[in-house]
C-alpha positions in Angstrom: 0.0 0.0 0.0 1.5 3.3 -1.0 1.5 6.4 1.1 -1.6 8.0 -0.4 -3.6 4.8 0.1 -2.4 4.7 3.7 -3.6 8.2 4.3 -7.0 7.4 2.8 -7.5 4.3 4.9 -6.3 6.2 8.0 -8.8 9.1 7.2 -11.6 6.6 6.7 -10.9 4.8 10.0 -10.6 8.1 11.9 -13.9 9.3 10.3 -15.7 6.1 11.2 -14.4 6.3 14.8 -15.5 9.9 15.2 -18.9 9.1 13.7 -19.4 6.2 16.0 -18.5 8.2 19.1 -20.7 11.1 18.1 -23.5 8.7 17.3 -23.3 7.1 20.7 -23.1 10.4 22.5 -26.1 11.9 20.8 -28.4 8.9 20.4 -31.6 9.4 22.4 -31.6 6.7 25.0 -28.3 4.8 24.5 -26.4 8.1 24.2 -27.6 9.2 27.6 -26.4 5.9 29.1 -23.1 6.2 27.2 -22.7 9.8 28.5 -23.4 8.5 32.0 -20.8 5.8 31.6 -18.3 8.3 30.3 -19.0 10.6 33.2 -18.6 7.7 35.6 -15.3 6.7 34.0 -14.0 10.2 34.2 -15.1 10.5 37.8 -13.3 7.3 38.6 -10.2 8.5 36.7 -10.4 11.8 38.7 -10.5 9.9 42.0 -7.5 7.7 40.9 -5.5 10.7 39.9 -6.4 12.5 43.2 -5.4 9.4 45.2 -2.1 9.0 43.3 -1.3 12.7 43.7 -1.9 12.4 47.5 0.3 9.4 47.7 3.1 11.2 45.8 2.6 14.3 48.0 2.9 12.2 51.1 6.1 10.5 49.8 7.6 13.9 48.8 6.8 15.2 52.3 8.4 12.2 54.0 11.5 12.6 51.8 11.7 16.3 52.6 11.4 15.6 56.3 14.2 13.0 56.1 16.4 15.4 54.2 15.8 18.2 56.7 16.6 15.8 59.6 19.7 14.6 57.9 20.9 18.2 57.2 20.2 19.2 60.8 22.2 16.2 62.0 25.1 17.1 59.7 25.0 20.7 60.8 25.1 19.7 64.5 28.0 17.3 63.8 29.9 20.1 62.0 29.2 22.5 64.9 30.5 20.0 67.4 33.7 19.4 65.3 34.2 23.1 65.0 33.7 23.6 68.7 36.2 20.8 69.4 38.8 22.4 67.1 38.3 25.8 68.7 38.8 24.3 72.2 41.9 22.4 71.1 43.5 25.5 69.6 42.6 27.8 72.5 
């Protein structure tokens, strides 16, 4: 199949898909049910994204707290070493 035929077939498939989706969305009874299913799916997706975002936020907060604690420990160690050096050279 040459390039032009491929483009035609792709355009036909895309047109058929768009037509099918629009037909489902705007059909009197089944369209309503389809829209409800789409809304439910999007709502579920929103809940999943929210849950994953909260999990990532909690992990980020935990990492931040560990880094801060580590930096504080290192700063305290450095302060003690500096104080020891000052006392030794005084």
